[in-house]
C-alpha positions in Angstrom: 115.6 121.2 100.2 118.2 119.3 97.6 119.9 120.2 94.8 117.0 118.6 92.8 114.7 121.5 94.0 117.2 123.8 92.1 116.8 122.6 88.6 116.1 124.6 85.9 112.4 124.9 86.0 112.3 123.8 82.1 114.2 120.9 83.1 112.1 119.7 85.7 109.0 120.9 83.6 110.6 118.2 80.5 111.0 115.5 83.0 107.1 116.1 84.7 106.1 115.6 80.6 108.0 112.3 80.5 106.9 111.0 83.6 103.2 112.1 82.4 103.5 110.3 78.7 105.1 107.0 80.6 102.3 106.9 82.9 99.9 107.3 80.3 101.8 104.8 77.9 101.9 102.4 80.3 99.8 99.1 79.1 97.7 98.4 82.5 97.7 98.9 86.2 100.3 96.3 86.5 102.9 98.5 85.2 101.0 102.3 86.4 100.5 101.4 89.5 104.3 100.7 90.4 105.3 103.7 88.4 102.7 105.6 90.9 104.4 104.4 94.1 108.1 105.2 92.8 106.6 108.8 92.2 105.1 109.0 95.8 108.3 107.5 97.2 110.5 109.7 95.7 108.5 112.8 96.7 109.3 111.5 100.2 112.7 111.0 99.6 113.8 114.5 98.1 111.5 116.0 100.7 108.7 117.9 98.5 107.2 120.3 100.9 103.7 119.9 102.0 103.8 116.1 101.1 101.0 115.3 103.7 98.4 117.6 102.2 99.1 116.1 98.7 98.8 112.8 99.8 95.4 113.5 101.4 94.4 114.9 98.0 95.8 112.0 96.3 93.7 109.6 98.3 90.5 111.5 97.8 91.3 111.7 93.9 92.0 108.0 93.8 88.8 107.3 95.6 86.8 109.4 93.3 88.1 108.1 90.2 88.0 104.4 90.9 84.3 105.1 91.9 83.3 106.6 89.1 85.1 104.7 86.5 83.7 101.4 88.0 80.2 102.9 87.8 80.5 103.8 84.0 82.1 100.3 83.4 79.1 98.3 85.3 76.9 100.2 83.4 78.5 99.1 79.9 78.7 95.9 81.1 81.9 95.0 82.2 82.6 92.4 85.3 83.9 93.7 88.5 87.2 92.5 87.9 87.4 94.3 84.5 85.9 97.3 85.8 88.5 97.3 88.9 91.7 96.9 86.7 90.5 99.4 84.3 89.6 102.0 87.2 92.9 101.0 89.0 95.3 101.4 85.9 93.7 105.4 85.3 93.5 106.1 89.1 97.7 105.5 88.8 98.3 107.3 85.6 96.5 110.3 87.2 98.3 110.0 91.0 101.8 109.7 88.8 101.3 112.8 86.5 99.6 114.9 89.5 102.8 114.0 91.7 105.1 114.8 88.8 103.4 118.2 88.3 103.2 118.7 92.1 107.3 118.5 92.3 107.7 121.2 89.6 105.2 123.6 91.5 106.5 123.1 95.1 110.2 123.4 94.2 109.6 126.2 91.5 109.1 129.7 92.9 108.1 132.7 90.6 111.1 134.2 90.8 113.2 130.7 89.6 110.3 130.5 86.8 111.1 134.1 85.7 114.7 133.8 85.2 114.7 130.6 83.5 112.1 131.9 81.0 114.3 135.3 80.6 117.2 133.3 80.3 115.2 131.3 77.5 114.2 134.5 75.8 110.8 133.4 76.0 108.4 136.3 74.6 107.1 138.0 77.7 103.4 136.7 77.4 104.5 133.1 78.0 106.7 134.6 80.6 103.7 136.0 82.1 101.4 132.9 82.1 104.0 130.1 83.1 105.0 132.3 86.4 101.1 132.8 87.1 99.9 129.4 86.3 102.9 127.5 88.5 102.8 130.1 91.2 99.1 130.9 91.8 98.5 127.1 92.0 100.0 126.8 95.8 98.5 129.6 96.8 95.0 128.5 95.8 95.9 125.0 97.6 96.8 127.3 100.8 93.3 128.7 100.4 91.8 125.7 100.2 93.5 124.4 103.4 92.5 128.1 105.1 89.1 127.3 104.1 89.2 123.8 105.7 90.5 124.9 109.0 87.6 127.7 109.2 85.3 124.6 108.6 86.5 122.8 111.3 86.9 126.4 113.6 82.7 126.4 113.0 82.5 122.8 114.4 82.5 120.9 110.9 84.0 117.7 111.5 86.1 116.8 108.3 88.8 114.4 109.6 87.1 111.4 111.4 84.4 110.6 108.7 83.8 108.5 106.1 84.8 108.8 102.4 81.7 110.0 101.0 81.1 112.9 103.4 84.7 113.9 103.1 84.0 114.3 99.0 80.9 116.1 100.3 83.0 118.8 102.3 85.5 118.8 100.0 83.3 119.9 97.4 81.6 122.4 99.9 84.9 124.3 100.1 84.4 125.0 95.8 82.4 128.1 96.1 84.8 130.6 99.0 87.8 128.7 96.8 86.1 130.6 93.4 85.4 133.8 95.3 89.3 133.7 96.3 90.6 132.8 92.6 88.7 136.0 91.4 90.0 138.1 93.9 93.4 136.8 93.7 93.1 137.3 90.1 91.9 141.3 90.3 94.8 141.5 92.5 97.3 140.4 90.6 95.3 142.3 87.5 95.9 145.5 89.5 99.5 144.8 90.3 100.4 144.5 87.2 98.6 147.8 86.1 100.1 149.7 89.2 103.5 148.7 88.4 103.1 149.4 84.4 103.7 146.1 83.1 104.1 146.3 79.6 104.7 143.8 77.3 107.1 145.7 75.3 109.8 146.3 78.0 113.0 144.0 78.1 113.1 141.9 81.7 116.4 140.9 83.0 117.5 138.5 85.4 119.7 138.5 88.6 120.1 135.1 88.7 122.8 132.6 87.3 120.4 130.1 85.0 121.9 127.2 83.4 121.5 123.2 84.3 120.7 124.7 88.0 119.1 127.9 88.9 121.1 129.5 91.6 119.3 130.9 94.4 121.7 134.0 94.8 124.8 135.5 93.8 127.7 135.0 95.2 130.2 137.5 96.5 132.8 136.2 93.8 130.3 137.5 91.2 129.4 140.6 92.7 133.1 141.4 92.9 134.1 140.5 89.2 130.8 142.7 88.6 132.6 145.8 90.1 
């Protein structure tokens, strides 16, 4: 983990939005593709956890996007080179966008999001939505991987197969993932009720939140408080 992981959640979110805008305003694949590669290299350089799984998902996303766009553009009468350039630009934009927000999700714990939101004096409902959104997505991804492991344990070969088969098996995980998401939503709702969550109740934070989000208080701070 690097110090970049401890950046304030809203600073990381702002950087991700800036990168997304740069990707979508890029004039074509000649600018979009280098930006996407730069984002992937940056994720590797700062050692974002779970990068191998993200790269697998990004590869599937790229294949699906390029295939669907090329078929659509062929039907509209575009030539193969024109369709390929448009599809490559769209795939590069999506990879850049997902890479930027993947960094935000993987390096922001629910606690750091709550601390940053509390320090920014956000309304309680906004704080709840942000923490749930960026906290649940990594958990759903882990569930997705566990479903894949269950498929492997039952003899379903999902690794050394061609791309269409991988896509079909990936889509087959959608139903159990949806069931797990519903169960998780129910568990979160029950927990909020159990702990007496109230939007009118003011929350506090024990973290120092500024440019960086400190993971813990130092002994000096505790001594000063005493």
